[in-house]
C-alpha positions as CSV (number, residue, x, y, z in Angstrom):
1,M,-25.3,132.4,-46.5
2,I,-23.6,132.0,-49.9
3,R,-20.1,133.4,-50.3
4,I,-18.8,134.7,-53.6
5,T,-15.2,133.5,-54.2
6,R,-14.7,134.7,-57.7
7,T,-16.3,137.0,-60.3
8,D,-15.8,136.9,-64.1
9,H,-17.2,139.3,-66.7
10,A,-17.1,139.9,-70.4
11,V,-19.0,141.8,-73.1
12,Q,-19.8,140.9,-76.6
13,N,-21.0,143.5,-79.2
14,E,-24.0,142.2,-81.2
15,P,-24.8,144.2,-84.4
16,L,-28.4,145.0,-85.2
17,L,-30.0,144.4,-88.6
18,S,-30.7,148.1,-89.0
19,P,-30.6,151.2,-86.7
20,F,-33.1,150.7,-83.9
21,G,-35.1,153.9,-83.2
22,F,-37.1,155.1,-80.2
23,K,-37.1,158.2,-78.0
24,G,-36.4,160.0,-81.2
25,A,-32.9,158.5,-81.5
26,Y,-31.2,155.3,-82.8
27,L,-28.9,152.5,-81.7
28,S,-26.7,150.5,-84.1
29,E,-25.7,147.6,-81.8
30,A,-26.5,146.0,-78.4
31,W,-23.7,145.1,-76.0
32,Q,-24.2,141.7,-74.3
33,S,-22.9,141.6,-70.8
34,V,-22.0,138.3,-69.2
35,T,-21.1,137.5,-65.5
36,L,-20.1,134.4,-63.7
37,L,-20.3,134.2,-59.9
38,T,-18.4,131.3,-58.3
39,G,-19.3,130.1,-54.8
40,E,-17.2,128.4,-52.2
41,E,-17.9,124.9,-53.3
42,G,-17.2,125.6,-56.9
43,R,-20.8,126.2,-58.0
44,V,-21.2,128.8,-60.7
45,G,-24.1,131.1,-61.5
46,M,-24.2,132.6,-64.9
47,G,-26.0,135.9,-65.8
48,V,-26.4,137.6,-69.1
49,G,-27.6,141.1,-69.7
50,V,-28.1,143.5,-72.6
51,Q,-27.2,147.2,-72.3
52,S,-29.4,150.0,-73.5
53,V,-27.9,153.4,-72.7
54,L,-30.6,155.1,-74.8
55,W,-33.5,153.4,-72.9
56,S,-32.0,153.7,-69.4
57,D,-30.8,157.3,-69.6
58,S,-30.8,158.9,-73.0
59,R,-28.8,161.9,-71.7
60,V,-25.8,159.7,-71.3
61,L,-26.1,158.7,-75.0
62,E,-26.5,162.4,-76.0
63,R,-23.5,163.5,-74.0
64,Y,-21.1,160.7,-74.7
65,G,-22.3,158.8,-77.8
66,E,-23.1,155.2,-78.2
67,L,-19.7,153.6,-77.8
68,A,-18.6,155.7,-74.8
69,G,-22.0,155.3,-73.2
70,N,-21.8,151.5,-73.4
71,E,-18.3,151.6,-71.9
72,L,-19.5,153.7,-69.0
73,M,-22.2,151.1,-68.2
74,V,-19.7,148.3,-68.4
75,N,-17.6,150.1,-65.9
76,L,-20.5,150.1,-63.4
77,T,-20.9,146.4,-63.8
78,R,-17.2,145.7,-63.2
79,F,-17.2,148.1,-60.2
80,A,-20.1,146.1,-58.7
81,L,-18.3,142.8,-59.3
82,K,-15.1,143.9,-57.7
83,A,-17.0,145.1,-54.7
84,L,-18.8,141.7,-54.4
85,E,-15.7,139.5,-54.3
86,R,-15.6,137.6,-51.0
87,E,-19.0,138.9,-50.1
88,E,-21.9,136.8,-48.7
89,F,-25.6,137.0,-49.4
90,A,-28.7,135.2,-48.2
91,T,-30.9,135.9,-51.3
92,P,-30.3,137.7,-54.6
93,L,-32.7,140.4,-53.3
94,D,-30.4,141.0,-50.3
95,L,-27.4,141.2,-52.7
96,L,-29.1,143.9,-54.8
97,D,-29.9,145.9,-51.7
98,R,-26.3,145.7,-50.6
99,I,-24.7,146.7,-53.9
100,F,-27.1,149.2,-55.5
101,P,-26.3,152.3,-53.4
102,E,-22.6,151.9,-53.8
103,V,-22.8,151.4,-57.6
104,Y,-25.2,154.4,-57.9
105,D,-22.7,156.6,-56.1
106,Y,-19.9,155.4,-58.4
107,G,-22.1,156.2,-61.4
108,L,-22.7,159.7,-60.2
109,K,-19.0,160.4,-60.0
110,S,-17.9,158.5,-63.2
111,I,-20.7,159.8,-65.5
112,G,-21.0,163.3,-64.2
113,L,-24.8,163.6,-64.1
114,P,-26.0,164.7,-60.7
115,D,-29.4,163.1,-61.3
116,L,-28.3,159.9,-63.1
117,R,-31.5,157.8,-63.6
118,S,-31.6,154.7,-61.4
119,T,-32.5,152.7,-64.5
120,F,-29.0,153.2,-65.9
121,V,-27.5,151.6,-62.8
122,L,-30.2,148.8,-62.7
123,N,-29.4,148.0,-66.3
124,S,-25.7,147.6,-65.4
125,L,-26.7,145.2,-62.6
126,V,-29.0,142.9,-64.5
127,T,-26.2,140.5,-65.4
128,V,-25.0,140.5,-61.7
129,D,-28.5,139.8,-60.3
130,H,-29.1,137.1,-62.9
131,A,-25.9,135.4,-62.0
132,A,-26.7,135.7,-58.3
133,W,-30.0,133.9,-59.0
134,G,-28.2,131.2,-60.9
135,L,-25.7,130.6,-58.0
136,Y,-28.6,130.8,-55.5
137,V,-30.6,128.1,-57.3
138,K,-27.6,125.8,-57.6
139,S,-26.5,126.3,-54.0
140,K,-30.0,125.4,-52.7
141,G,-30.8,122.6,-55.1
142,L,-34.3,124.0,-55.8
143,H,-36.1,125.8,-58.6
144,F,-36.5,129.5,-59.1
145,E,-40.2,129.5,-58.0
146,E,-39.4,127.6,-54.8
147,L,-36.7,130.1,-53.8
148,I,-38.6,133.4,-54.1
149,P,-38.7,134.8,-50.6
150,E,-42.1,134.4,-49.0
151,P,-43.0,138.1,-48.8
152,Y,-42.8,138.4,-52.6
153,R,-44.7,135.2,-53.6
154,Y,-48.2,135.4,-54.9
155,P,-50.8,133.4,-53.0
156,K,-50.9,131.2,-56.1
157,W,-48.6,131.3,-59.1
158,E,-50.4,131.3,-62.4
159,R,-48.1,128.9,-64.4
160,Q,-49.4,129.9,-67.8
161,T,-49.2,127.3,-70.5
162,R,-49.3,129.9,-73.3
163,L,-47.7,133.3,-73.5
164,G,-48.4,135.7,-76.4
165,S,-45.3,137.1,-78.0
166,I,-45.4,140.9,-78.4
167,P,-43.5,142.0,-81.5
168,L,-42.3,145.5,-81.9
169,I,-43.5,147.9,-84.7
170,P,-40.7,150.5,-84.8
171,Y,-40.8,153.8,-86.7
172,G,-39.5,152.4,-90.0
173,M,-41.2,149.0,-90.2
174,S,-42.6,148.4,-93.7
175,E,-46.2,147.3,-94.5
176,T,-44.8,144.1,-95.9
177,D,-43.1,143.3,-92.6
178,M,-46.2,144.1,-90.6
179,I,-48.3,141.8,-92.8
180,R,-45.7,139.0,-92.2
181,L,-46.1,139.4,-88.5
182,L,-49.9,139.3,-88.6
183,N,-49.8,136.3,-91.0
184,N,-47.6,134.6,-88.4
185,G,-50.3,134.9,-85.7
186,Y,-49.1,137.8,-83.6
187,F,-52.1,139.5,-82.0
188,L,-50.7,142.3,-79.8
189,L,-48.6,144.9,-81.6
190,K,-46.3,147.2,-79.7
191,I,-46.3,150.4,-81.7
192,K,-43.5,152.9,-81.1
193,V,-44.9,156.5,-81.1
194,G,-43.3,159.7,-80.3
195,A,-41.2,160.0,-83.5
196,D,-39.1,163.0,-84.3
197,P,-39.5,162.9,-88.2
198,D,-37.4,166.0,-88.9
199,R,-35.0,165.7,-85.9
200,D,-36.1,169.2,-84.7
201,G,-38.0,168.2,-81.5
202,S,-41.3,169.5,-82.8
203,Q,-44.3,168.1,-80.8
204,T,-46.7,169.2,-83.5
205,K,-44.9,167.2,-86.2
206,M,-44.6,164.3,-83.8
207,L,-48.4,164.1,-83.2
208,E,-49.1,164.4,-86.9
209,W,-46.6,161.6,-87.7
210,D,-48.0,159.4,-84.9
211,C,-51.6,159.8,-86.2
212,R,-50.6,158.9,-89.7
213,R,-48.6,155.9,-88.5
214,L,-51.4,154.6,-86.3
215,A,-53.9,155.0,-89.2
216,H,-51.6,153.0,-91.5
217,I,-51.1,150.2,-89.0
218,H,-54.8,150.0,-88.2
219,K,-55.7,149.8,-91.8
220,V,-53.3,146.8,-92.2
221,A,-54.4,145.0,-89.0
222,S,-58.2,145.5,-89.4
223,S,-58.6,142.6,-91.7
224,Y,-57.1,140.1,-89.2
225,E,-58.8,138.3,-86.3
226,T,-57.4,136.4,-83.3
227,E,-58.6,134.0,-80.6
228,Y,-56.4,135.5,-78.0
229,T,-58.2,138.9,-77.3
230,Q,-61.6,139.4,-75.8
231,S,-62.8,141.3,-78.9
232,G,-61.4,138.8,-81.4
233,K,-59.5,141.7,-83.0
234,I,-55.8,142.5,-83.2
235,A,-54.8,144.7,-80.1
236,Y,-52.4,147.6,-79.9
237,Y,-49.9,148.6,-77.3
238,L,-48.5,152.1,-77.8
239,D,-45.2,153.1,-76.4
240,A,-44.1,156.7,-76.4
241,N,-41.0,156.4,-74.2
242,G,-41.9,159.7,-72.5
243,R,-42.0,161.8,-75.7
244,Y,-45.4,163.6,-75.1
245,D,-45.4,166.9,-73.3
246,G,-48.8,166.7,-71.7
247,K,-52.3,165.3,-71.7
248,D,-53.6,167.7,-74.4
249,R,-51.7,166.0,-77.2
250,I,-52.4,162.5,-75.8
251,F,-56.1,163.3,-75.9
252,R,-55.8,164.5,-79.5
253,L,-54.0,161.3,-80.5
254,L,-56.7,159.2,-78.8
255,E,-59.5,161.3,-80.3
256,Y,-58.0,160.5,-83.7
257,A,-57.7,156.8,-82.8
258,D,-61.4,156.9,-81.8
259,K,-62.3,158.6,-85.1
260,I,-60.6,155.8,-87.2
261,G,-61.9,153.0,-85.0
262,A,-58.6,152.1,-83.3
263,L,-59.3,153.3,-79.8
264,E,-61.1,150.2,-78.6
265,R,-58.1,148.1,-79.7
266,I,-55.5,150.0,-77.5
267,V,-55.1,147.8,-74.4
268,L,-52.0,149.6,-73.2
269,F,-50.3,153.0,-73.7
270,E,-46.9,153.0,-72.1
271,E,-45.0,156.0,-70.7
272,P,-46.6,158.9,-72.6
273,F,-44.9,161.6,-70.6
274,P,-41.4,162.3,-69.3
275,E,-41.0,160.7,-65.8
276,E,-40.7,164.1,-64.1
277,L,-44.2,165.0,-65.3
278,K,-46.4,163.6,-62.5
279,I,-50.0,164.4,-63.4
280,D,-53.2,162.6,-62.7
281,V,-54.1,160.4,-65.7
282,S,-57.3,158.8,-64.3
283,D,-59.3,160.6,-67.1
284,V,-57.3,159.1,-70.0
285,P,-59.6,156.7,-71.8
286,V,-57.0,153.9,-72.2
287,R,-54.9,151.9,-69.7
288,L,-51.7,153.7,-69.1
289,A,-48.6,151.6,-68.2
290,A,-45.5,152.7,-66.4
291,D,-42.0,151.4,-67.3
292,E,-38.8,153.4,-67.1
293,S,-40.4,156.0,-64.8
294,V,-40.6,153.4,-62.1
295,H,-37.3,152.7,-60.3
296,D,-38.5,151.4,-56.9
297,L,-41.5,150.6,-54.8
298,H,-42.2,154.2,-54.0
299,D,-42.6,154.9,-57.7
300,V,-45.0,152.0,-58.1
301,S,-47.3,153.4,-55.4
302,E,-47.0,156.9,-56.8
303,R,-47.9,155.9,-60.3
304,I,-50.9,153.9,-59.1
305,D,-52.1,157.0,-57.1
306,L,-51.8,159.0,-60.3
307,G,-54.1,156.6,-62.2
308,Y,-51.7,154.3,-64.0
309,G,-53.3,151.0,-64.7
310,A,-50.5,148.6,-65.5
311,F,-46.7,148.1,-65.1
312,A,-44.2,146.8,-67.6
313,L,-41.9,144.7,-65.5
314,K,-38.4,144.3,-66.8
315,P,-36.3,141.6,-65.2
316,V,-34.0,141.9,-68.3
317,A,-33.5,145.7,-67.6
318,K,-34.1,146.4,-63.9
319,T,-33.2,143.0,-62.4
320,M,-35.5,140.1,-61.5
321,S,-35.1,141.0,-57.8
322,L,-36.6,144.4,-58.1
323,S,-39.2,143.2,-60.6
324,L,-40.5,140.6,-58.1
325,R,-41.0,143.3,-55.5
326,M,-42.8,145.5,-58.0
327,A,-45.1,142.7,-59.1
328,K,-46.1,141.9,-55.6
329,L,-46.9,145.5,-54.7
330,A,-48.9,146.0,-57.9
331,R,-50.9,142.9,-57.4
332,D,-51.7,143.9,-53.8
333,R,-53.0,147.2,-55.3
334,G,-55.0,145.4,-58.0
335,V,-52.9,146.6,-60.9
336,P,-51.9,144.1,-63.6
337,C,-48.4,143.6,-64.9
338,F,-46.7,142.1,-67.9
339,C,-43.0,141.6,-68.9
340,A,-41.4,143.9,-71.5
341,D,-38.3,143.5,-73.5
342,L,-35.0,145.4,-73.9
343,T,-33.9,143.7,-77.2
344,A,-33.1,140.6,-75.0
345,N,-31.0,137.8,-76.3
346,P,-32.5,134.2,-76.3
347,V,-31.3,133.4,-72.7
348,L,-32.7,136.6,-71.3
349,V,-36.0,136.1,-73.1
350,D,-36.5,132.8,-71.1
351,W,-35.4,134.6,-67.9
352,N,-38.1,137.1,-68.6
353,K,-40.6,134.2,-69.2
354,N,-40.0,132.9,-65.7
355,L,-41.9,135.9,-64.4
356,A,-44.2,136.6,-67.3
357,A,-45.6,133.0,-67.1
358,R,-46.7,133.6,-63.6
359,L,-48.7,136.8,-64.2
360,E,-52.4,137.2,-64.9
361,P,-53.5,138.3,-68.4
362,I,-53.9,142.0,-69.0
363,P,-57.6,143.0,-69.2
364,G,-58.8,142.6,-72.8
365,L,-56.5,139.6,-73.5
366,K,-57.2,135.9,-72.9
367,V,-53.6,134.9,-72.3
368,G,-50.5,136.3,-70.6
369,V,-48.0,138.1,-72.9
370,I,-44.3,138.9,-73.1
371,E,-42.6,141.4,-75.3
372,T,-39.7,140.0,-77.3
373,N,-38.2,141.7,-80.3
374,G,-34.6,140.3,-80.5
375,H,-35.5,138.1,-83.4
376,Q,-36.5,141.2,-85.3
377,N,-33.4,143.2,-84.5
378,Y,-30.3,141.1,-84.1
379,R,-28.2,140.3,-87.2
380,N,-27.0,137.0,-85.6
381,W,-30.2,135.9,-83.9
382,E,-29.9,132.3,-85.1
383,R,-26.4,132.0,-83.9
384,M,-27.3,133.5,-80.5
385,K,-30.0,130.9,-80.1
386,S,-27.4,128.2,-80.4
387,W,-25.7,129.6,-77.2
388,H,-28.8,128.9,-75.1
389,P,-28.2,126.2,-72.5
390,R,-31.3,124.4,-73.6
391,A,-30.9,125.2,-77.4
392,G,-33.6,123.5,-79.4
393,S,-36.2,123.3,-76.7
394,D,-39.7,123.8,-78.0
395,W,-40.6,126.6,-75.6
396,I,-37.8,128.9,-77.0
397,E,-39.6,129.7,-80.3
398,A,-43.1,131.3,-80.6
399,D,-45.5,129.1,-82.5
400,R,-48.1,131.2,-84.4
401,G,-47.3,134.2,-82.1
402,V,-47.5,132.2,-78.9
403,F,-44.9,130.5,-76.7
404,R,-46.1,127.1,-75.5
405,L,-44.8,126.5,-72.0
406,N,-44.8,122.8,-71.2
407,D,-43.7,121.0,-68.0
408,G,-40.1,121.0,-69.3
409,F,-40.0,124.8,-69.2
410,Y,-40.9,124.8,-65.5
411,V,-38.7,121.9,-64.6
412,H,-35.7,123.7,-66.1
413,D,-36.7,127.3,-65.3
414,G,-36.5,127.8,-69.1
415,G,-32.8,126.9,-69.0
416,A,-32.1,130.6,-68.0
417,L,-30.3,129.7,-64.8
418,E,-28.0,127.1,-66.3
419,T,-24.4,127.8,-67.4
420,G,-24.1,128.1,-71.2
421,I,-20.9,126.9,-72.7
422,H,-20.4,129.9,-75.0
423,Y,-21.0,132.6,-72.4
424,A,-18.9,130.8,-69.8
425,A,-16.0,130.5,-72.3
426,L,-16.4,134.2,-73.2
427,C,-16.1,135.2,-69.5
428,R,-13.0,133.1,-69.0
429,G,-11.2,134.4,-72.0
430,G,-11.8,131.4,-74.3
431,Q,-13.9,130.8,-77.4
432,S,-16.8,128.5,-78.0
433,E,-19.2,128.2,-80.9
C-alpha cells in the first residue's frame, strides 16, 4: 500500500489565442490544474490537468459563467485532496474508486445541480489521478505499462511507432489555416459541427450552416492525398458535442455529405445527440463515436448496444484509471477506441499518448491517432512546452502530422510521470521558468 503524506495544489490560467467555440458557446482561457502527492518515503507524484467547464457540464457555465465555473471545479479538486491526506491506496484505480463518490456528493451540494454530470467531477479529478499514477510508478520502480492491473491489460499491447495527430477545425477557422494544416501533413481533420450561427438555438440554421461548412472544408481537402488512410484521401471526424436533436437531421447532413462526395471520408461522427437521447443508431451510415455521454462501464455497454462503433477515450478529461477500464471493455466487445483531447497542455498530450500508442488503428486508417489541439489554441504554447519534464524530446512534436514514438518514449513513459520543475514550484508557491 502507498500512503499519501502530503498534497499540494495550484492552478495557472492560460489564455487562448482566440475564443474557442463548441456546443454553441465559447471559452476564453483554460485553467491548468497541478497536483503533487507525496508518499511516506518522500517520493512525489505530479499530475497536471486542464479544466473545461463547457465540455464537462455546459449548464455550469451557463449558470455561473466561465470564471465562477472554473472556481467551482477547483473547489472539487481541493476537496478531494484534503480527503486523501494520510490515505493509502494499492493502485490509482482503487484510489479513484475510493474518492469519486465523495467528491460527486460534494459537487451536488456546492454547485446546486441535482443531476450534475459525472464528467464534471472526473475532469476535476484528472490531476489527482495523474499524480497518483506518478507516485505509483515511482514507488514501484517500474513503468506505466508494467503497473496496469492485470484485468485491464490487453493480451498484447500495440506499442505504435507512429501516431497521427488530429488537429481541430473549429467554427471560425479560415481557409488559409486549413490549407496550412493540410500542407503540414495532417490527414484526419476533426471538424466541429453543431454551430449556433445566430445564437438563437435554431436547429434548421445549424444544419444549413454545418452543410455549408462541410462543403467548404471538403472542397479545400479534396486536392490532398495521404499515405495514412486506406483510401489515400484526407479523412474527416465530425464532432457535434450533442447538438443534434435526432436522427432525421443527422441523415440529412449525411445525405448532403454523400451528395458532395464527402460521406466516404467520414471515419468518425462523435456525439451527435444529447446524452439523454438513447436511440438505436445502427442504421446510421457512418461510425458513431461516444465521448462525454460515457461516464462509466455501464455507459460503454449501453452505447455499444445502441450501435455506437467507437469510443473517444479521454485520460486527460476523465482520468487514465477510468479510461483503461473503458478501453478493456470496448476491446472485449470488438469496438475500437482512440484518444481525444481537451485542449491539453504538452505534458498531458504525452500522458494521453501513453494510452493512444497502445490502441489499434480506427478502421479506415493505417496508423493510430490522437487528437491534440493545444498548439492551435494556447497563446503561450511554446513557453508551455519548456515546462515539459522531457522538453526537447523528439516525440513531443508532430512531424508532418505524425508523432514518431521511439524507444525513448516508452522508456520514459513520454516524460508524463516525471516531476516538472515549473509545475512543482507552482504547487509549492514558488516560481520557475
